[in-house]
C-alpha positions as CSV (number, residue, x, y, z in Angstrom):
1,X,0.0,0.0,0.0
2,X,1.2,3.5,-0.8
3,X,2.3,5.8,2.1
4,X,1.3,9.3,1.1
5,X,3.5,10.9,3.8
6,X,6.9,9.5,3.1
7,X,9.3,11.0,0.6
8,X,10.7,8.7,-2.0
9,X,14.0,7.1,-1.1
10,X,17.0,7.1,-3.4
11,X,16.1,3.6,-4.4
12,X,12.6,4.7,-5.5
13,X,14.0,7.7,-7.3
14,X,16.4,5.5,-9.2
15,X,13.5,3.2,-10.2
16,X,11.7,6.3,-11.6
17,X,14.9,7.4,-13.3
18,X,15.2,4.0,-15.1
19,X,11.6,4.2,-16.2
20,X,12.1,7.7,-17.6
21,X,15.2,6.6,-19.5
22,X,13.2,4.0,-21.3
23,X,11.0,6.6,-23.1
24,X,13.3,9.6,-23.3
25,X,14.0,9.2,-27.0
26,X,16.9,10.6,-29.1
27,X,18.8,13.7,-28.1
28,X,18.2,17.0,-29.9
29,X,20.6,20.0,-29.9
30,X,19.6,23.2,-28.1
31,X,21.2,26.5,-27.2
32,X,19.0,28.4,-24.8
33,X,17.0,27.9,-21.6
34,X,13.8,29.9,-21.4
35,X,11.1,30.9,-18.9
36,X,7.7,32.3,-19.7
37,X,5.9,34.6,-17.3
38,X,3.5,37.5,-17.2
39,X,4.6,41.2,-17.5
40,X,3.9,41.7,-13.8
41,X,6.5,39.0,-12.9
42,X,9.3,40.6,-14.8
43,X,8.3,44.1,-13.6
44,X,8.5,42.9,-10.0
45,X,11.9,41.3,-10.7
46,X,13.2,44.6,-12.1
47,X,11.7,46.9,-9.4
48,X,11.7,44.9,-6.2
49,X,14.4,42.2,-6.7
50,X,17.4,44.2,-8.1
51,X,16.6,43.0,-11.7
52,X,16.8,39.3,-10.6
53,X,14.5,36.4,-10.8
54,X,14.6,34.7,-7.4
55,X,14.2,31.0,-6.4
56,X,10.8,30.0,-4.9
57,X,9.7,26.8,-3.2
58,X,8.7,24.2,-5.7
59,X,4.9,23.4,-5.7
60,X,3.3,20.0,-5.3
61,X,3.2,19.0,-8.9
62,X,4.4,15.6,-9.9
63,X,4.9,12.5,-7.8
64,X,3.3,12.4,-4.4
65,X,6.5,11.2,-2.8
66,X,8.9,13.7,-4.5
67,X,11.5,14.9,-2.0
68,X,11.8,18.3,-3.6
69,X,8.1,19.3,-3.6
70,X,7.5,22.0,-1.0
71,X,11.2,22.0,-0.1
72,X,13.6,22.8,-2.9
73,X,13.9,26.4,-3.9
74,X,14.5,27.2,-7.5
75,X,13.5,28.8,-10.8
76,X,11.7,26.7,-13.5
77,X,13.2,26.8,-17.0
78,X,12.4,24.9,-20.2
79,X,14.8,23.9,-23.0
80,X,12.6,21.7,-25.3
81,X,12.8,22.6,-28.9
82,X,10.6,21.9,-31.9
83,X,12.2,19.1,-33.9
84,X,11.5,20.7,-37.2
85,X,13.0,24.2,-36.3
86,X,15.5,23.4,-33.6
87,X,14.1,26.4,-31.7
88,X,11.8,26.8,-28.6
89,X,8.1,26.5,-29.4
90,X,6.2,29.8,-29.7
91,X,3.4,28.7,-27.4
92,X,3.5,28.5,-23.6
93,X,1.1,27.9,-20.7
94,X,2.9,30.4,-18.4
95,X,2.7,33.8,-20.0
96,X,3.3,35.8,-23.1
97,X,6.8,37.2,-22.1
98,X,9.8,34.9,-22.4
99,X,13.2,35.2,-20.8
100,X,15.9,33.5,-22.8
101,X,19.4,32.8,-21.6
102,X,22.3,31.1,-23.3
103,X,22.5,27.5,-22.1
104,X,26.1,27.7,-20.9
105,X,25.1,30.5,-18.4
106,X,23.1,28.0,-16.3
107,X,24.7,24.7,-17.4
108,X,28.4,24.1,-17.6
109,X,31.2,22.0,-15.9
110,X,30.7,24.0,-12.7
111,X,27.1,22.8,-12.5
112,X,25.8,19.6,-11.0
113,X,22.7,17.9,-12.5
114,X,20.2,15.8,-10.6
115,X,17.1,13.8,-11.5
116,X,14.1,15.0,-9.6
117,X,10.9,13.4,-10.9
118,X,9.0,11.6,-13.7
119,X,5.3,12.0,-14.1
120,X,2.3,12.5,-16.4
121,X,-1.1,14.3,-15.9
122,X,-3.7,11.9,-17.5
123,X,-2.3,12.8,-21.0
124,X,0.2,11.3,-23.5
125,X,2.9,13.7,-22.4
126,X,5.5,12.7,-19.9
127,X,7.5,15.2,-17.8
128,X,11.0,14.8,-16.3
129,X,12.1,17.3,-13.6
130,X,15.8,17.9,-13.5
131,X,17.7,20.2,-11.1
132,X,20.7,22.3,-12.1
133,X,22.7,23.4,-9.1
134,X,26.0,25.3,-9.2
135,X,28.6,23.2,-7.4
136,X,28.8,24.0,-3.7
137,X,25.6,26.0,-3.6
138,X,22.9,25.6,-1.0
139,X,20.7,23.9,-3.6
140,X,23.6,21.6,-4.5
141,X,23.9,20.5,-0.9
142,X,20.2,19.9,-0.7
143,X,20.1,17.7,-3.8
144,X,23.3,15.7,-2.9
145,X,21.5,14.2,0.0
146,X,18.2,13.5,-1.7
147,X,18.4,13.0,-5.5
148,X,20.3,10.8,-8.0
149,X,23.2,12.7,-9.6
150,X,23.5,12.6,-13.4
151,X,26.7,12.7,-15.4
152,X,26.4,16.1,-17.3
153,X,28.1,14.6,-20.4
154,X,26.4,11.3,-20.5
155,X,22.7,10.8,-19.5
156,X,19.4,10.3,-21.2
157,X,17.8,13.7,-20.6
158,X,20.1,16.8,-20.7
159,X,23.8,16.9,-21.7
160,X,26.6,19.4,-21.8
161,X,29.7,18.3,-23.7
162,X,32.9,19.9,-25.1
163,X,33.2,19.9,-28.9
164,X,36.5,19.6,-30.8
165,X,37.1,23.4,-30.5
166,X,36.6,23.6,-26.8
167,X,33.1,25.0,-26.9
168,X,30.1,23.5,-25.1
169,X,27.4,21.7,-26.9
170,X,24.0,21.0,-25.4
171,X,21.3,18.3,-26.1
172,X,17.9,17.5,-24.6
173,X,15.7,14.4,-24.8
174,X,13.1,14.6,-27.6
175,X,10.3,12.4,-26.2
176,X,9.8,13.9,-22.7
177,X,9.1,17.4,-21.6
178,X,11.9,18.6,-19.4
179,X,11.2,20.9,-16.5
180,X,14.6,22.3,-15.3
181,X,14.9,23.8,-11.9
182,X,17.9,26.2,-11.4
183,X,18.6,26.7,-7.7
184,X,20.1,30.2,-7.7
185,X,18.9,33.8,-8.6
186,X,19.2,34.7,-12.2
187,X,19.9,38.4,-13.3
188,X,17.7,39.5,-16.2
189,X,20.7,41.2,-17.7
190,X,22.1,37.7,-18.5
191,X,19.5,37.2,-21.2
192,X,16.6,38.8,-23.1
193,X,12.9,39.3,-22.4
194,X,10.6,39.3,-25.4
195,X,7.0,38.5,-26.3
196,X,6.2,35.2,-27.9
197,X,4.3,35.1,-31.2
198,X,2.2,32.0,-30.3
199,X,-0.6,31.3,-27.8
200,X,-0.9,30.9,-24.1
201,X,-1.9,27.3,-23.8
202,X,-3.2,27.1,-20.2
203,X,-4.2,23.4,-20.7
204,X,-0.4,22.5,-20.7
205,X,0.3,24.1,-17.3
206,X,1.8,21.8,-14.7
207,X,1.3,24.2,-11.7
208,X,0.4,21.9,-8.8
209,X,-0.5,19.2,-11.4
210,X,-1.4,15.8,-9.9
211,X,0.3,12.7,-11.2
212,X,-1.9,10.1,-12.9
213,X,-1.6,7.2,-10.4
214,X,-2.8,4.6,-12.9
215,X,-0.1,5.2,-15.6
216,X,2.2,2.2,-15.8
217,X,4.9,4.1,-17.7
218,X,5.7,6.5,-14.8
219,X,4.6,4.9,-11.6
220,X,6.5,2.6,-9.2
221,X,5.3,0.4,-6.5
222,X,6.2,1.9,-3.1
223,X,5.6,-0.3,0.0
224,X,5.6,0.7,3.6
C-alpha cells in the first residue's frame, strides 16, 4: 500500500529514473534555456528584486513522494525545442513574455545535474524534472543528500559536452518534456525578455499538477 506521507527514497527515485530513461528518446541539440511569465512577474523582478528572478519553493506538482516538492527552492526553466525548427516553441502555458538565456550560463562544468521526478497528468505527455545546481551552492547541498546525480556529459535527458574546438554543446531528450529547476537567482541582464508570437496554452500548465496514479509508464510500487 502506498504511504502518502513519506518522501521517495533514493532507491525509489532510481527506479523512476530508469523508467524515464526507457521513453526519453533521441537527443536534440539546443542552445538556450527559457522561462515564460507575465509582465507583472518581470516588472516585479526589475523593481523589487534588483533585476533578478529569485528562487521560490517548488509546488506540489508531480509524484506524491517527490522529496523536492514544497522544499527545494529554484526557478523553473524549459529547454525543449521543436524538432523541425530546432528552436523553442512559440506557445506557452505560463505567460506571453519569455526570458531566454544562453545554455552555458546555467549549465556548464561547474554545475551539478540531478534527477528530480518523472510523471504525467492523464495525458500522453510525460514530464521529467531535473535540477541544475552550481557546485557547492545551497541547492547543490540539498540535492546531494536526496536526489540521484547525473553525469552532465552522459545521461538520457540533458547533456553538456565539449566539442573539438573547446566550446560547449547541449542536447535534450526529444520524447519527454523537461522541467529544469535552477537553484540560484538569475539576473535578467544575463538574457533577453521578449513577447512570444504564439498562444498561451493554459491546458499544458503543470502548476500543482497531480500525477496520474494509474499510468504504468511513470509509476512505481512503493511499499511501507
